[in-house]
ZATORTI-41166 format. One record per residue (C-alpha): x, y, z; residue in one letter. Coordinates in steps of 0.05 Angstrom, whole numbers, plus 5000, padded with zeros to 4 digits. Layout:
N
XYZA
...
//
This chain:
720
358890896192M
358990536126S
363889986108E
366589916038K
366689226011K
371689035957H
368388585907V
372688205858T
369588245789E
368987595752P
373487485693C
370287725628D
369987095586S
368087505525G
374387925531Q
378587295539I
375386995476N
376587645439S
383987645458N
384686915437L
381187065371H
385787655360H
391887225375L
389586695325V
388387245275G
395487515284V
398386825272L
394186715210L
395987405184E
403387235188H
402586515167H
407386575109K
412886855153F
411686325206I
411585755156L
417886035123G
421586055188L
419085355208V
421385075141F
428085435149L
429185105217F
426984435188A
431884505130G
437484675178M
435884075221S
435583615161I
442283875138G
445183785207Y
442683065214T
445482915145W
452283235156L
453283095230A
457282475249T
452581985284P
454181765355M
453481015364Y
451580715431R
452380035461A
451179735530D
453279145573V
449278835630L
453278675693I
451178305756Q
454878355822V
453277725861E
454277595935K
459477035941N
457976576000A
465376406006A
467377136011D
471977426063S
470577436137L
466978096125V
461277726089S
458377506155N
457978206181V
455178476116S
449777946116D
447978116188A
447478866178F
443679166118A
447679606071Q
444780176031D
444079965958Q
445780655933E
452480615969V
453879945937K
452180215868D
456480825878A
462280375900A
461579925838E
461180535792M
467480825823A
471080165811L
468580105740L
470480825724F
477380755757S
483680925719R
486180215732R
480279905694V
479680435639I
487280505632G
488079775613E
482779855558A
486280485532V
492880115528S
490079475497T
485879825443L
490680415432K
485180905449L
490581425463D
491981475388I
487381885344D
488281895268A
483382215220K
483482505150E
484283255145K
478583535102V
475184215092L
469884365144P
462784205123V
464684155049I
469583585060G
464583225104T
459183325051L
463483044996I
465582455039S
458382315057R
456082334984I
461781914955T
462281445015G
469781475007D
472881535076K
480481505078K
483981185138Y
490780955162I
492480465217I
497180715271V
500080125309D
505380505348V
505781255363L
510281445421D
512082175426V
515782615476P
511582905532E
511683605500N
508183325438L
502682955475Q
495683215462D
498483615403K
496283535330T
501383255282L
500383295207Q
501782665165L
502482735089D
502582135042I
508482314996I
508981654958S
506180944955Q
511180735009K
513081365047K
509981895090Y
512382505127K
510182775195I
510583515212M
510283745284T
507884415308G
515084585325Q
517184535252G
520483845256D
519583385196V
520082625204I
519982165143T
518381435148G
516080815109E
509480455118F
509679805158N
516779945182K
518480215251P
521280925252T
525481185309L
527081925302E
526782555343G
524782185406G
518781885369M
517181155356S
512381045297I
509380455261L
503880605211I
499880175162N
497780535098K
490480315101G
486580565040N
490181245036S
493081494970T
498681974951V
496882684969G
492282515027D
493282885093T
491782615162F
491782915232E
495082495287L
494382605361V
497882215415K
493782325478K
496782315546S
494481725589K
490082155634I
487082525574T
485381865539A
482381575603I
478182205615N
475582205543S
473281485552V
470081635619I
466382235589A
462681765542N
461081245595L
454581225635S
451980775690F
444780585705V
442880115762S
436479715766N
432779915829A
428579275829R
434378795818D
439778945868N
446778845841G
444678885767V
446579495726F
447879715655R
453880075629V
453180495566F
458580755520Y
457981205459Q
462581415403G
463181565328K
466080885308D
460980325321P
466179765321E
470680145368K
464780295414V
463279545421V
470479335429S
471879885480T
465779715523L
467178975522N
474479095540E
472379535599I
467478995623A
472878455618K
477878885656N
472779015710Y
471478265716L
478878095719N
480378635769Q
474778375813N
477877675811I
484777945826K
482078345885D
478477735913K
484777315906S
489077845940A
483977905995Q
483977156007A
491577146007E
491777696060K
486677306101G
490976676098L
497177046119D
493477346178F
490576686199L
497176316194S
500476816241K
494676786289Q
494576026289L
501875996309T
500676496365I
494376166390K
497475476387K
503275706431N
498476056478D
494275416483L
500374986500I
502575476554H
495475486583A
494974726585E
501874666618D
499975186671A
493374826686L
496674146693N
502074426738M
497074766783Y
492974136791R
499173736809R
501374246861N
494374376889S
490173936933N
483774236903S
482573836840L
475173956832D
471074596824M
464674746859S
458174766820L
458075526823E
465175566796A
463375086739Q
457475526718Q
461676156720L
467075816680L
462175576627K
459176276618R
465976616618G
468676136564V
462576266520A
463377016526L
470876986512D
469676556451T
464577046423Q
469177636439L
474977306403N
470677156342A
468377886339L
475578116345T
477477686285I
471677986246Q
473678686266E
480578576237V
477578426168D
472078946169I
476979496189S
480579386123Q
474379576084A
470680086127Y
471680626179T
468880606249K
463281076228E
460480566179Y
453880256203P
456279536200S
462679706237Y
458880106290K
454079526301A
459879046311L
463079506362L
456479576400D
455778826403K
462978746427K
461779266481K
455578896506T
459478246512I
465178586549E
460278886599E
457278196613E
464277906618R
465978416671S
460078186712K
462477466708I
469377676730N
466378036790S
462677406810S
469076996803I
472677496848A
468077296906N
470276566904L
476076286945P
482976416918E
484175696898S
477675666859Q
479276326824Q
486076076802Q
483075416777L
477575776738I
482576256707R
487275706683L
481475266659S
478475856624R
484876016586D
485275296561V
477975246539L
477975936505V
484675786471G
481875126444Q
475575466417A
479476026384V
484475546354Y
478975116325V
475475736297L
481875976263L
483075286233L
475975286204Q
476975986175K
483675786145E
480575186110Q
474875626083E
479776136055L
484075596023R
477975315988V
475876025968T
482776185940K
482875535900A
475975635870S
475376395868I
471476665809I
469677355835G
462777625848D
462077995781V
458577665722R
457777955652I
450577785634V
450478115565D
456578335526Y
456078925477A
454278755405E
454279155341L
447079285321K
444179615260T
441380305272G
444180415341V
445981125326A
444081595382S
442982145330L
435382095325N
433682475261S
426182465272K
426882765342V
431783295319I
427283505261I
421083505305F
424583935358V
427084405303S
420084485276L
417584635346Y
423185135359L
422085465292G
414785575307F
416285845377I
421586315349F
416986565294A
411286635344F
415687065390I
418087505332L
410887615308V
408687805378L
414588275387L
413088595320K
405688665338T
407288965406I
413189405390L
411089655321Y
403589705326K
400989915257R
394090175240V
389989545231E
383489775265K
379990395241I
377390515312E
384490655335E
384691295293L
378291545325G
382091705389Q
386292235353L
380492735348G
380292725271V
374692385232S
376091815184V
372592055121L
373791435079A
376690745082T
379490545014I
379889785004P
385989484972F
385089414897S
387688764868S
388489104800I
392589664829Q
396589154869G
398288794804E
400689444775I
405289564834I
407888854831R
409588894757K
412789574764E
417289314820K
419488744775K
421089244720G
416088954670E
414289434614S
407389164602K
402289444651K
394989294663I
393290034662L
396290444606Q
395891194612H
389591194652T
386991144723T
383490584760L
377191014762A
377091014685D
379390294676F
374589954726D
369390444755P
366189874795S
372489704834D
371389714909L
376890234918A
373290704869I
366590574903E
369890804968A
372591424934L
365491594911R
363491574984G
369392044998L
366692514944R
360192564983T
363992685049S
368193215014L
361993614998H
360393695072F
367693785092A
368594375045M
362294745065V
365895175116E
372595215079S
375095885053N
376595634982N
375795034936N
382994804943V
383794094969L
390693864992M
391993114997I
398192925036S
400592275066G
403792045131V
409891705099S
412291475030P
408390895002G
401791055036C
398191164969G
396791904970K
398291984895T
393491414879F
388091764919I
389492444887S
389392184815A
383291744821N
379392224865F
380692794815S
378292344758S
371892174795L
370192894809I
371493064736T
366892504714M
361292824755S
361593434710G
366093884751K
372094264725R
378093994764V
385494134762L
390493654792L
396993994816L
403093554828D
406493934885A
411293374902D
417393714872L
421993154894R
418792504874K
412192674840G
410292214783Y
403192424763I
405892584693H
407691844686E
400691614706L
397492034652F
403291994602S
404492744601L
410493164585K
414493404645N
418693954615E
413794494636L
410794414705G
410094714774L
417594814784S
418095154716S
412595654734F
415495804803L
422395954774T
419696384717S
416497074715S
410896914667E
403797084685V
400296634635D
398695984670I
395295624612S
401895404579K
403394984641Y
396694644643I
395893974605Q
389293634589H
387892884595D
382892694540E
380692034572R
378592334639T
377593064620G
382293254677L
386993854674D
393793734704I
399994134722I
405693634729P
411693694775R
416693954725G
424093874732K
426693734803I
429094394833P
434794454883P
430494844932N
423294584932P
421294865001S
423795564984E
419895574918L
413495374953L
414295955001M
414596474945T
408896934926A
408496604857R
405895964889F
400596354926K
398796714861F
398396044824L
393695724875V
389296334879S
388796384803T
387195644794L
381895684849S
378296214808N
378895804743M
376395124768Y
370994824811D
376194414849F
383694474854V
386893834883I
394093874905I
398293244913D
403893374963T
409792994992P
408792595057P
409093025120I
413692545157M
418892625102A
419093375088V
415794025111T
412894205043D
405693995061P
405794485120S
407395055072I
402394845019I
396894715070G
396495465087R
393595595017H
388595015018A
381595075048G
381194325060T
386793845079T
386293095079M
391592615106L
392491925076V
394291365125V
397090715098G
393290125127F
398089655163A
403790105141K
403390695188N
402990685263T
398091075305V
403891455334K
406091675264E
399191925248V
398992305313E
405792625299I
403492815228S
397193155254I
401393525306S
406193785253R
400494055212F
397294385272E
403794725292K
404095035222S
396895285228G
393994755182V
387794385206S
386593675182I
379493605156S
379492855155G
383492215148L
383391735089I
385491015105V
388290715042N
389689985024G
384889675073Y
385188915075V
380688495119K
385788215168K
385387535200A
384987895266T
378388195244E
375687545216I
376487255286Y
373687865320S
366788165328E
364288815301G
367888815234S
363889205183Y
368689475131Y
369589275058N
362589085037Y
361889004961G
355789224922Y
356289174846K
351489174786Y
349488494761R
//
């Protein structure tokens, strides 16, 4: 019994390198598109940073100190560690409270917003260029509740007057620097630098809206290494208002802290005053009861055991009373689940358990000793508690008189140059990065989704041989470029590239095709060669014209037939008349073909042009006259080359191909996809036309091939 072992093959480093090289090649091939998109993103980011309103940022440094003369809770807080994060969260909650922020909103009128009404983008651009920013100063703006958070339009109608229009259609007219009371509104406005015709937008925010807008621009950062020290940041569009707002918030926070400490001390004094009165009365009653018992009792002294129990009991009662006083204060700040509070309760429970043991021991003494211990204990404990309360009262009176709070503003906010949070360099850098990523993704999607013929090997899988690869001709490319621009002057005038520059690489490749054609036509039934293309723009007319000229130059009698009855333009290439052509012959009944044949003196090539565009090209090509024409021309010439429309556009090539012994299909390099070539071959085969070979036209050595191995196309070999 054999056992199969699964062996994991090592990663082919050569394949990985090949893929990386191909990727680099794809990027280099589309470098113009990538750079264009990157520069577009950069331009947009520069425009944004120039037009966008900068956000200014300021900060204050605050320290929360631990006051030694704090409330009674300070002792417990010192004894039991408190989580710093909880402290920071509590301070942030106080700083961000509506009480603190609300005072700043009221003092600085942050609930009033007034800005000039300008056109979007354009108005901002003009204002940025001219540096002319109009403003008004709104000292008072009180509106009914239904107009809060609504935009009011203010128009400057004269040097002294303005009018305000509400969204409800009401119009209020007033004078600058004079109070206006109308329609439930109270208004006082300073003209500022505004001029007649200027328009402003006014908004009276509700108190909660204004507070929330301030809080939205606040941030809080604590220093983990320095407990109790934290920074508060605030950002906004107006640098002066940013600084004043942050400083006002810090001052309010400081003042509120002092007020809270004063109120806390006052509450403590009230509590202690009441307790002192109660404890003083209790102490007087206890002393009277003890003195009366001693006068009425014969037992004036306690035993040694009773004295020890009394001493321990008094100590425990004193501790218990002290913890009870602390519990009163700590209960005002925390719940019983809080760690400090729980620790206090645990300690109190332990003392109570020990106190119970003392009480049990006292219960075993004689009745007279028990009574004496109880009365003495009440007096001693009452004295200790009364003294403790007096000390606490004195401490709180000193605290109240000298209270400064436990908050200190270390650094106030200041207006600094260049504090804008709008970092232009970062924005531009990020935009460049995003532009490259976006372009990279588009290039990859294009490469994956629309895979064009860029490797000749890809066509070999279709079962049809590639007879020739025609390199892109720079001269022919210049002709196409000038024709697209509509320039009348052309590099080639009434001739072909084969006649103008016989040593061009494209012509050299066509000479190789001429050799391949000799073997391809050995088994064909006639000397008729049809040249078709996959799609418009693949260069099949360029191939037909120059290939015909080359064969003619070799001493053969060749006729070039323009069978593209829709868009054929061979007559323009050779500057021939187009009145009589293929369409003319097919629609006539004449037998003499010679009157339709035109001769090109430069190349020695005979040509039948397209003729006038007929309404029914396909039907004309299916007639017997076309078959007669092809048969007659085949007997008259060594080669008959037929230029046809592209197969993906019309069915004409399928009709014409039945009369041709050899059919060649032109594929546009980097223009047609492998799928398009496959469909084209399939269409011919369904019509009974066999493709003898493929011609790849317009080959350009791609960057993907420069960075790949095995590239062997486009070698030049010229006379020196």
